[in-house]
C-alpha positions in Angstrom: 0.0 0.1 0.2 1.6 3.3 -1.0 0.5 6.5 0.4 0.5 9.3 -2.3 0.6 12.9 -0.8 -1.1 15.3 -2.7 0.4 19.1 -1.4 -1.5 22.2 -2.6 0.1 25.6 -2.7 -1.5 28.6 -2.0 -0.6 31.8 -3.9 0.2 35.1 -2.2 -2.4 37.8 -2.3 -1.4 40.7 -4.6 -1.5 42.8 -2.0 1.3 41.1 0.1 3.6 40.8 -3.2 3.2 44.7 -3.5 4.0 45.4 0.1 7.0 42.9 0.0 8.3 44.8 -3.3 7.9 48.1 -1.8 9.9 46.9 1.3 12.6 45.3 -0.7 13.0 48.7 -2.9 12.9 51.0 0.3 15.5 48.8 2.1 17.9 48.9 -1.0 17.4 52.9 -1.1 18.0 53.2 2.6 21.1 51.1 2.0 22.8 53.1 -0.7 21.9 56.3 0.6 23.7 55.5 4.0 26.7 54.2 2.4 26.6 57.4 0.3 26.4 59.5 3.2 28.8 57.7 5.2 31.3 58.0 2.1 30.8 61.7 2.1 31.4 62.3 5.6 34.9 60.5 5.5 35.8 62.3 2.5 35.3 65.6 4.4 37.5 64.5 7.1 40.2 63.3 4.8 40.0 66.7 3.2 40.5 68.4 6.8 43.7 66.0 7.2 45.4 67.1 3.8 43.8 64.5 1.5 42.1 66.9 -0.9 41.6 65.4 -4.3 40.6 61.6 -3.6 38.7 59.1 -5.5 37.2 55.5 -5.0 36.8 56.1 -1.2 35.4 52.8 0.6 34.8 52.4 4.2 35.8 48.8 4.9 34.7 48.5 8.4 34.3 50.0 11.9 35.6 48.7 15.1 34.7 49.7 18.6 37.7 50.3 20.7 38.4 51.1 24.5 41.3 53.2 26.0 42.7 50.8 28.6 43.8 53.8 30.8 40.8 56.0 30.5 38.4 53.2 29.6 36.7 55.8 27.3 35.0 53.9 24.2 35.8 55.5 20.3 35.8 54.2 17.1 38.5 52.9 14.5 37.5 53.4 10.9 39.2 51.2 8.1 39.6 53.2 4.7 40.7 52.5 1.0 40.9 55.1 -1.4 42.9 56.7 -4.3 45.1 59.9 -3.9 44.7 61.7 -7.1 47.2 64.3 -6.3 50.0 61.7 -5.6 48.6 59.0 -8.0 48.6 56.3 -5.0 46.3 53.8 -3.5 46.0 54.3 -0.1 44.9 52.5 2.8 44.8 53.0 6.5 43.0 53.7 9.8 41.0 56.9 11.0 40.8 56.8 14.8 37.8 58.8 16.2 38.2 60.3 19.5 35.2 61.4 21.7 35.4 64.9 20.8 34.9 64.1 17.1 38.4 64.5 16.2 40.3 62.4 13.9 44.0 61.1 14.1 45.1 59.0 10.8 47.3 56.1 10.1 47.4 56.1 6.3 49.8 54.3 4.2 50.0 55.3 0.4 51.7 53.0 -2.4 
């Protein structure tokens, strides 16, 4: 005796498909906007640190760090960009202190 199972699938309502599509498009738009704003922020920071003409800026990651002596938390950002003035590719770190001051450790090759 063999048991044959008959499965039926129910189609999603059009309203649900439209809502899911809108949420996906909205999510992609928000992600792209956040990436663009983050890159513009660091482009301005690099201009203050004497990197005036850059292209291809990418923020690779952000790390939370804590000073062992003062126990203050801050951030370290890893950046990759091309310096058009020196015509070199640069990679390095920006250390953000509490007062929104940045310290650089950037190597260009």
